[in-house]
N, C-alpha and C positions, 0 to 999 in steps of 0.2 A: 848523414845526408848533407848535401850541398846546400849552403845558405843562398837565397835568392840574390843577395848582395855581394856574394864572393865570386860570382861568375859573370863574365861579360864577353862581348864579342858579337858574332852573327847571331841573329834571332830569326826563327821561323815561326809563323802562326798559320795554321790551317783551321778552317771553321765551316760549319754547316748552319744555316739559319733555320727559323721555324717553318719556312716554306720549302725546305730541302734543297736550297741552292748552296752551292760550295764556293769557297773563296780561299785565297792564300796570299801571303806576302812573305818574302825573305829579305832581310836587310843585309848590309855587309858591315864588317867590323872596322874597315880601315886600318888593319893591322900594320904596325910599323915595319920597315925594312923590306917592303914589297918591291919588286922590280918596277920602276917608273913606267907608266902606261899600262901595267897589268890590269886586266879585267878579270874579276873573279867569276865564280859561277852563279852568284845571286841574280844578276840581270839576264842571264842566259835561260831562255824558256826551254825546259826539259832538263836542265842541269840543276840549278839551285831551287827551282819552283816548277810545278806542273799541275794544272787543274783540268779535269774533264768533268763537266757538271752531271754527266751520266754515270760516272764511276766513282771518282774521288779526287782528293787533293793531296799532294806530297811536296815536302821541302826539305832542305838539309842545312847542316852546319858542318864545318871541318874543312879538310883539304879540298879546295875548289878544283884544283887541277884534275885530280882523280875523278872528281864528279863529272867535270866537263867531258872527259875522254869517254865516259860511259853513259852520258845522259841519264844520270841516276834517278832523278825524281820522276822522269818520264817512265823509267823502268819500274819503279814502285807502283805507279798507277796502272801501268800495263799488267803487271802481276795481279793487282786487285781486280782488273777486268777479267782475269781468267779464274777468279774465285778465291784467291788467297785473302786471308784477313789482312788488315793493315800492318800488324806486326810481322806476319809471315812474309808479306810483300817487301817490307823494309830489310828483313834478313836475307831474302833472295837477292835483292839488288846489291847488298854488301857483299855476298858470296861472289857474285860476278866481278865486282870491282877487285876483290882480293885476288881472285884467279887472274884477271888481266894485269894486276900489278907484278906478276911474276915475270912479265916481259920487260920490266924496268927494275933490274936488281938494285939499283941505288935507292930504291924506295922500300926495300926489304930489310928486316933485322937479321940477326945471326941465325934465327931459326927459320928464315924464309917467309916470314909473316910481315904484313904491312907495318911500316914503322910511322904510320900517320893515323890520325883519328878522322873519322867521318860518321855522321849521324844522320838518320832519316827520321821524319815524323810524318804521320799520314792519318787521314779520316776518309771513310768511304761514304757512299750515298745513304747507308743505313744509320750513319752516325757513329759507327764503331771506329775506334781510334787505336793507334799504336805507334811504336817507335822502335828503332834499334841502332846500336852503336857498334863500331868496329871493335871497341874494347870495353871491357866491363868498368864499373865504377861511376856511371853517369845516371842522371835522373832526367825527367822531363815533366813539364807542367801541363795540367789538363783542367779545363773548366767543363763540367759535364752538364751545365744548365742549371745546376744547384749550388755547386761549391768548387772552389780551386783545390786541386790535388796536386801533390808532388809524387811522381811514380818512378820506381826504378825502371830503367830502360833495358830491353832485351839486348844481347850482345853476341858477337861471333866468337871472340877470343877473350879468355880471362887474363887480366893484367897481373903480372907476378911482381909483387913488392914485398 
């Protein structure tokens, strides 16, 4: 398992309060060597974060450019509005992004799969939560109202190592 202290960068937090109101925030890592003037997905509503208080909240970490092109967090909430669980909605959004990435061959590895990481985290109006990553080997943290838990995240592709 990944240590809380060994990982850093963009952070997403989605929550539901005791009255059933949803909220969310996504930070940005400020990663070095970015193109001057680049705006990542974190501040773009629908990309790095999207909240619909009637449905759910979703946010992301990872390759912002891929997320911006697909309005990924909006897609996650949209899938939840159609009855998918938070985890299923995150996976479906990643499937769409992976499919669209085929239009940009420089983003693909030798097997035709995305060469980048992207992760979604979500909570729905019922308080169900989930997350998904493009690649295996990640975890996400959850507080269920009683305790903090580190959970393995669902993924589209198994990382070979």
